[in-house]
C-alpha angles and dihedrals in degrees: 000000000000108000095359109048132067099229132174112237092237090061094059115097126173118229123212112301118269111249134174090254096050123092128216091247096053092055106052123015091172092061090047090052090053088064090071087079094225100125113125088216095057105124127219110217120237094244090063090086089061094055120102110243111253090234090069094063129054108248134172123210135191112248100212092196097051090034094225145092118276136176108263108266117232114278093353128165110240139167125225128211124222113191146135119262095200120174098309125108111270124192108244130193110238136170089265098055104026093096092051092049090053092059119094109273088009092140092059090067089063100040095127090056097049109098119231096252093056093043091051091048092053089052092046093053090053092045094058093047099255125128113201133063131180118211120170098221092054105029095052122061096235098203095047104092095192095051093042092052091048094050095045090050090056103047088124089062094046098049096028093056096043115110089220139359121217109216111203097201097158123097131355105277147022092282094062090090128197106297110226097030092093128034114264091016095117121091097193126065124201114238117235130191120192103202093177134359110295094006122097138173117216122201109242114246120230116268124249095263091055094051112026095036090056096044126107087243089064093050094062120099094219094056094055096078091036090060096039098048097047116107091203131011139190108205120199116201130173091264108034149334131267130197116203132181131165092282108029146035115204129186125205097229099054133049104209105134123132122217088229108083116214123240129216095258090053095054094101089066090058100055114118117250093247095044120135132160090240097064104022110043091153092074093060089045087058088050097056098038089063096068107009093158089051091051130076116283092212096053091044088055094047095053094042095054094042091052094043103047099067092054122109130252130190089210122034090210089071096066094108096028090060088050096047097101093049088043091057092053094045091046090054091050093048092044087224142082125271110237106209088330097317119110109238093212090062097026096138092056094040091057090063098078117137135208117257090199139336113341126200123200114255113231125162114210122224092251090063101040096041094212107062129292118328106220126206116193121244093230091065126071085230088070092065137060114226141052119306131193136195117231107235130188089235107024093167086061098035088137088067106026126100096156095116090065093047092050101045118096122201115236105157124063097216123201126192119231138187121248093257092046093237096122130043130178135171121260109235099227117168091239113179094028091073098048121119111212103174092261132093114293090228090064093061103043117149118255116291094014121121139188119247118243099219136291141157093291093061092078089067105026104030116207113007136178140222137196116237091233090058108027094167095059114083129198134185088215124028106259124203103269124223131159092221132024115241112252114258118246130216096237115124103226097189097157136057122201132192146143117255146141121284134191138173113238142162131242126219124187112243122224119255094002099119118137106183103291097348128082136199114238127193115234113223137175123243092277093051098258109153114245107163148307139276134187114229142162114275090248088076089071089086094056101063095115093061128088110237130201118242124185129196116248104173144329125260141187128205135173112249097245090056096048089050093050098050104025097027116176131136089245094066089060091048090055098043102035129213100307104108092194090064119118113223117224119205145153122244103229135191124216106218138188120208133219103186109302093345124088129202131203118254104164147336123239146154128247125191108257096224094048093048088055089059095049123100092256128168133199112248138173106231129197111202118198 
């Protein structure tokens, strides 16, 4: 289909041109029929087994026939809506009107308050023969804190169990509607040229990644997990409609589908000729949503956080709430909790995130939170506004690479602590599993872990591993295995404490190392001897005369060609020498700023291991907040 399917030219047939007067249903009955979810080829993604069954949580749905709210029937088919509220008035279920909305035809009493997008979605569900619809503003009692918290914490269950998600990617708010549902609701008309009687040329419409990915809907933090966790989606844009499942992407204005449905291991054959990871990230997203549980947990986490952090929020306090559904899935894959968005089982690696541009600390004032300041720690990406990235040994193949985990050695025994310091508990990092010891990773596998012996997933993942208690679950890095995930607690572990090595060093801006608003600085000792590098905001250029405190986080190892490619400076070569087979040993270090006994993250860097050993370092117990 268009940019995603490998289609013979003879199988492509143009449908009637899209015009402002045409509706989605008049153009393509075949696509409408596909929404009934009856195809024997329809694929259930691997992450579905990690989703909480809807029956375990209390959910309301809109009954589009009775025009009211109802408790979700057991094992029912329902459709979910993903949309942007914007600044328009949206009808919300509250304690005062919930009883009225549960009465038959209860919605009709509030028609003037129902925004166009929700009204169109109700009509669409009825048009395709389905009965139930989930919409956040109506299916959650908005002024009931307990219910709201419970529902937000289970977005993975709501969107992951939906038979279909309607993505309202047109316009800027909830009154934009679903173009194509009603006549004259489209704003874009398809150009047609009849070059001889009976023969016409139709201007090709943009593909989904060119429209939806650049829409306001796709910039919102809340819609990220809604899009990612949906098994099937129907995306409405200003120009046309797309249907996407785990194996296909169909467009309403072209019939170009093959009867043969592609499998995950065949995806490479279906990449467009001009595809590259730089301009078409959605294709790889389609790759790794197919078999999430067959993919690497670490890489899944990297890409998810990097795609999520630049998205917009109306309220900064929602940074983790809008990530809760994805967090539940990732937590299940890691077999450990996420601590302010960082997996405890790979905590040492997760701490090594970097800024992709200028970051601003995230603080939520009392007037917004209603119960005092909501505090997000500096050591977590959730504590900052702006896009973050994770340095990876092979960033151009981040989809496939798990080398950072294999080459990171734990040095600090971190403990998590409450803000007032009254409670402390260990962080369950995997420790020895992630240590690189200059010998094949397969020779130092944890007990009961084994190497795979080939299979169709190897062409994308490379070597992967499995635990003998779960031989059908594959991992690029051995992940702490547990039959059940420990229940989450309600304790706010805002601090991490640990004993490590500390030294005072200087920073010097490097030439030609700018990356948007960030800059690479050399780390030197007091005499000016080069020791390593750190990425910082440009504002640090005015602080080169100061001595700054760096602490050791973990130890790493990297082949010389890779350290030169991604941290290239003349000094690396001076340290390593000319032998390109040399493995470079370094410490991952953290630049910190102190306020009394509390330290705060400023930037992540690397320092040559040998040169750190010659520095006047001291052992300190640090409390990061």
